[in-house]
C-alpha positions in Angstrom: 2.3 -95.5 -3.4 5.7 -95.2 -1.8 7.3 -94.3 -5.1 4.7 -91.6 -5.8 5.2 -90.0 -2.4 8.9 -90.1 -2.7 8.5 -88.1 -5.9 6.7 -85.5 -3.8 9.2 -85.5 -1.0 12.1 -84.9 -3.4 10.5 -81.5 -4.3 11.0 -80.2 -0.7 13.9 -79.2 1.5 12.8 -81.5 4.3 14.6 -84.4 5.9 11.9 -87.0 6.6 12.7 -89.3 9.5 9.5 -91.3 9.7 6.1 -91.4 8.1 2.8 -92.6 9.6 -0.5 -93.2 7.9 -3.4 -91.4 9.4 -7.0 -90.7 8.2 -6.7 -89.7 4.5 -3.1 -88.4 4.8 0.5 -89.1 5.8 2.0 -87.7 9.0 5.7 -86.7 8.5 8.2 -86.6 11.3 10.8 -84.2 9.8 13.8 -82.1 10.8 11.5 -79.1 10.8 8.8 -80.6 13.0 5.6 -82.5 12.3 4.2 -82.0 8.8 1.2 -83.5 7.0 1.1 -84.7 3.4 -2.3 -84.8 1.8 -3.8 -84.9 -1.7 -5.6 -81.8 -2.9 -8.0 -80.9 -5.7 -7.7 -77.2 -5.2 -6.2 -74.9 -7.8 -3.0 -73.0 -7.1 -4.9 -69.8 -6.9 -7.3 -71.2 -4.3 -4.3 -72.5 -2.3 -2.7 -69.0 -2.5 -5.9 -67.5 -1.1 -5.7 -69.9 1.9 -2.0 -69.2 2.3 -2.5 -65.5 2.2 -5.3 -65.9 4.8 -3.1 -67.9 7.2 -0.2 -65.4 6.8 -2.5 -62.5 7.6 -3.8 -64.4 10.6 -0.3 -64.9 11.8 0.3 -61.1 11.5 -2.9 -60.6 13.4 -1.6 -62.7 16.3 -3.2 -66.1 15.6 -0.3 -68.6 15.2 -1.8 -72.1 15.3 -2.9 -73.0 11.8 -1.7 -75.6 9.3 0.4 -73.3 7.2 1.6 -74.6 3.8 5.2 -75.5 3.2 6.3 -74.3 -0.3 8.3 -76.6 -2.5 11.7 -75.8 -4.0 10.0 -74.0 -6.9 8.1 -71.8 -4.4 4.8 -73.4 -5.2 2.2 -74.6 -2.6 1.2 -77.8 -4.5 3.4 -80.5 -5.9 2.6 -83.0 -8.7 4.0 -86.5 -9.3 4.4 -88.3 -12.6 1.0 -89.9 -12.1 -0.5 -86.4 -12.2 -1.5 -86.5 -8.5 -1.4 -83.2 -6.7 -0.3 -82.9 -3.0 0.4 -80.3 -0.4 2.6 -80.4 2.7 1.6 -78.3 5.7 2.5 -77.8 9.3 0.9 -80.2 11.7 0.5 -80.8 15.5 0.9 -83.4 18.1 -2.6 -83.0 19.3 -6.0 -84.6 19.8 -9.4 -83.6 18.3 -11.8 -81.6 20.4 -14.0 -83.9 22.5 -17.5 -82.8 21.7 -18.8 -84.3 25.0 -16.4 -82.5 27.4 -17.7 -79.1 28.4 -14.3 -77.7 29.2 -13.0 -78.5 25.7 -16.2 -77.2 24.0 -16.1 -73.9 25.8 -12.4 -73.4 25.1 -13.1 -74.1 21.4 -15.7 -71.3 21.5 -13.2 -68.9 22.9 -10.7 -70.1 20.2 -13.3 -69.4 17.5 -13.8 -65.8 18.7 -10.0 -65.2 18.8 -9.7 -66.7 15.3 -12.5 -64.5 14.0 -10.8 -61.4 15.2 -7.7 -62.5 13.4 -9.8 -63.1 10.2 -11.1 -59.6 9.9 -9.6 -56.8 7.9 -8.3 -59.2 5.3 -8.8 -57.7 1.8 -8.4 -60.4 -0.9 -7.1 -59.5 -4.3 -10.0 -58.0 -6.4 -9.8 -60.7 -9.0 -10.1 -63.4 -6.3 -13.2 -62.1 -4.6 -15.9 -63.6 -7.0 -14.4 -67.1 -6.5 -14.0 -66.9 -2.7 -17.4 -65.6 -1.6 -19.8 -67.4 0.7 -22.9 -68.8 -1.0 -25.8 -66.4 -0.2 -27.9 -67.9 2.6 -31.2 -67.1 0.9 -30.0 -68.9 -2.2 -28.8 -71.8 -0.1 -32.1 -72.2 1.8 -34.1 -72.0 -1.5 -31.9 -74.7 -3.1 -32.3 -77.0 -0.1 -36.1 -76.5 0.1 -36.4 -77.4 -3.6 -34.4 -80.5 -3.0 -36.6 -81.6 -0.1 -39.7 -81.1 -2.2 -38.2 -83.2 -5.1 -37.3 -86.0 -2.7 -40.7 -86.0 -1.1 -42.5 -86.1 -4.5 -40.2 -88.9 -5.7 -40.8 -91.1 -2.6 -44.5 -90.5 -2.5 -44.8 -91.8 -6.1 -42.8 -95.0 -5.3 -45.0 -98.1 -5.0 -42.6 -100.1 -2.8 -41.2 -97.9 0.0 -38.3 -98.8 2.3 -38.6 -98.2 6.1 -36.5 -95.1 5.6 -38.8 -93.7 3.0 -41.9 -94.4 5.0 -40.4 -92.7 8.1 -39.1 -89.8 5.9 -42.6 -89.1 4.5 -44.2 -89.2 8.0 -41.7 -86.6 9.2 -41.5 -84.4 6.1 -44.4 -82.0 6.7 -43.1 -81.0 10.2 -39.5 -80.4 9.1 -40.4 -78.7 5.8 -42.6 -76.3 7.7 -39.6 -75.4 9.9 -37.5 -74.9 6.7 -40.2 -72.7 5.1 -40.5 -70.6 8.3 -36.8 -70.0 8.5 -36.6 -69.1 4.8 -39.4 -66.5 5.2 -37.6 -65.0 8.2 -34.4 -64.8 6.1 -36.3 -63.1 3.3 -37.4 -60.4 5.7 -33.9 -60.0 7.0 -31.5 -57.3 5.5 -29.1 -60.1 4.4 -27.6 -58.2 1.5 -26.7 -55.3 3.6 -25.0 -57.5 6.2 -23.1 -59.3 3.5 -21.9 -56.0 2.0 -20.7 -55.0 5.5 -18.8 -58.2 5.9 -17.1 -57.7 2.5 -16.2 -54.1 3.4 -14.7 -55.3 6.7 -12.7 -58.1 5.0 -14.4 -60.8 7.2 -13.5 -64.4 6.5 -15.3 -67.5 7.7 -13.5 -70.8 8.4 -16.4 -72.7 6.7 -15.9 -76.0 8.6 -15.3 -75.2 12.3 -16.1 -78.6 13.8 -14.4 -80.9 16.3 -12.3 -82.6 13.6 -10.6 -79.3 12.8 -10.1 -78.1 16.4 -6.9 -79.7 17.9 -5.8 -79.5 21.5 -2.0 -79.6 21.6 -0.3 -82.2 23.7 3.2 -80.6 23.5 3.3 -76.8 23.7 6.9 -76.6 22.6 7.1 -78.0 19.1 10.4 -77.4 17.3 10.8 -73.8 18.7 7.6 -72.7 16.8 5.6 -70.1 18.6 2.1 -71.2 19.3 -1.0 -69.3 20.4 -4.6 -70.0 21.0 -7.2 -70.1 23.7 -6.1 -72.0 26.7 -7.8 -75.0 28.2 -6.0 -76.1 31.4 -2.5 -76.7 30.2 -3.6 -77.3 26.6 -3.7 -74.9 23.7 -5.6 -75.1 20.5 -4.8 -75.2 16.8 -7.3 -74.8 14.0 -6.8 -76.7 10.8 -8.3 -77.4 7.3 -9.3 -74.0 5.8 -10.4 -75.6 2.5 -13.9 -74.1 2.8 -12.8 -70.6 4.1 -14.7 -67.9 2.3 -15.4 -64.2 2.5 -18.7 -63.8 4.4 -20.7 -63.8 7.6 -18.6 -65.2 10.5 -21.7 -66.0 12.5 -22.1 -69.0 10.2 -19.0 -70.6 11.9 -20.5 -70.2 15.3 -23.7 -71.6 14.1 -22.1 -74.7 12.6 -20.1 -75.3 15.8 -23.1 -74.7 18.1 -25.5 -76.8 16.1 -23.2 -79.8 16.0 -22.5 -79.6 19.8 -26.2 -79.3 20.6 -27.1 -82.3 18.4 -24.5 -84.4 20.3 -25.6 -83.0 23.7 -29.4 -83.2 23.4 -29.8 -79.4 23.0 -28.5 -78.6 26.5 -29.3 -75.0 26.8 -27.0 -74.3 29.7 -24.1 -75.6 27.6 -25.2 -73.3 24.8 -25.2 -70.4 27.2 -21.7 -71.1 28.2 -20.5 -71.4 24.6 -22.1 -68.1 23.7 -20.9 -66.3 26.8 -17.3 -67.5 26.3 -17.4 -66.4 22.6 -18.7 -63.0 23.6 -16.0 -62.4 26.2 -13.8 -61.8 23.1 -16.2 -60.9 20.3 -19.7 -59.5 21.1 -22.4 -60.5 18.7 -24.5 -57.7 17.2 -28.3 -57.9 17.2 -28.2 -58.7 13.5 -25.8 -61.6 14.1 -28.0 -62.9 16.9 -31.0 -62.9 14.6 -29.1 -64.7 11.8 -28.0 -67.3 14.4 -31.6 -67.9 15.4 -32.7 -68.3 11.8 -29.9 -70.7 11.0 -30.6 -72.8 14.1 -34.3 -72.9 13.2 -33.6 -74.4 9.8 -33.7 -78.2 9.9 -30.2 -78.8 8.5 -29.8 -82.3 9.8 -33.1 -83.3 8.0 -31.8 -81.7 4.8 -28.5 -83.6 5.1 -30.4 -86.9 5.3 -32.5 -85.8 2.3 -29.3 -84.9 0.4 -27.7 -88.2 1.2 -30.7 -90.1 -0.1 -31.0 -87.9 -3.2 -27.4 -88.4 -4.2 -27.0 -92.2 -3.4 -28.5 -95.5 -4.4 -32.2 -95.6 -3.4 -32.2 -99.4 -3.4 -30.2 -99.6 -0.2 -30.3 -97.2 2.7 -27.8 -97.6 5.6 -29.4 -98.6 8.9 -27.6 -95.7 10.5 -29.6 -93.3 8.4 -32.9 -94.8 9.7 -31.5 -94.4 13.2 -30.6 -90.8 12.5 -34.1 -90.1 11.4 -35.5 -91.6 14.6 -33.0 -89.6 16.7 -33.9 -86.4 14.9 -37.6 -87.0 15.6 -36.9 -87.6 19.3 -34.8 -84.5 19.6 -37.3 -82.2 17.9 -39.2 -81.3 21.1 -35.9 -80.5 22.8 -34.8 -78.3 19.9 -38.0 -76.3 19.8 -37.7 -75.6 23.6 -34.1 -74.6 23.0 -35.1 -72.2 20.2 -37.8 -70.6 22.4 -35.4 -70.0 25.3 -32.8 -68.6 22.9 -35.3 -66.2 21.3 -36.4 -65.0 24.7 -32.9 -64.4 26.0 -31.9 -62.6 22.8 -34.8 -60.2 22.9 
């Protein structure tokens, strides 16, 4: 491994003082600040899309992203003799957003709004557009609903059912009903018109705005690089990992963030209010965005994720944690329904 990484290092004009293994990557202490070496399966054209996005965000006043370091040939990705492809990018002395601390959560919502402002008006190259578009939400819902039906039929026909499968079948009708209801609401919504507007505005979504990718900086002065983001006490925020960034509806980022926070905090409505208020101090949601947010929250994504995990893995052994997730999901259902009712009332 060391020889293979040395092959990569030799392609950059960096003096590497120390390396540290972290989750799925190598942290580099260099003469030009902290960097991160990580493997990539993305094509050079896709990496160029991400690079262009981050450069445009920088021009628009958002500085704290994991910008790519180009190698001596001017390319973003570098390959070793084993055919492995890597990128090196700027990194931060920081800690992930604590999803249980309200101050951090609210600051992350403000950061998202600032980031969204910096991710508008970005017109990608025409030939790139078809490959960097968000999957249409009606298509996504339809695909997931079909998968839930297939899994239900498969389990129902099994003679010997595991505890997970028994519990899944007992819960299926309730959650599929929610999925079907959300899908029908989306069918009645002018989705295509909203998507066309997003394309015209050059709106980009992060695609994976979760606590892993929201970093609170420990040291605000990092190798004379200028940093910027929403403040939280004396901390500042960086946003990383744009691998899923696409042209599309930015409200989907807020949905992903809000849903995950709510699942971890028992659908605390007051916390959600604070998140939405903080976001809208910077970027006000339109009525159409509010409606899409409600529809997305109504869809039982966590139940679908458990369905998808089951569908794509061995059926002979189900991790105990998945059974626990089903149980937790069932217990939270009443709280979620009350949350959705209050949200719908407040957004009228």
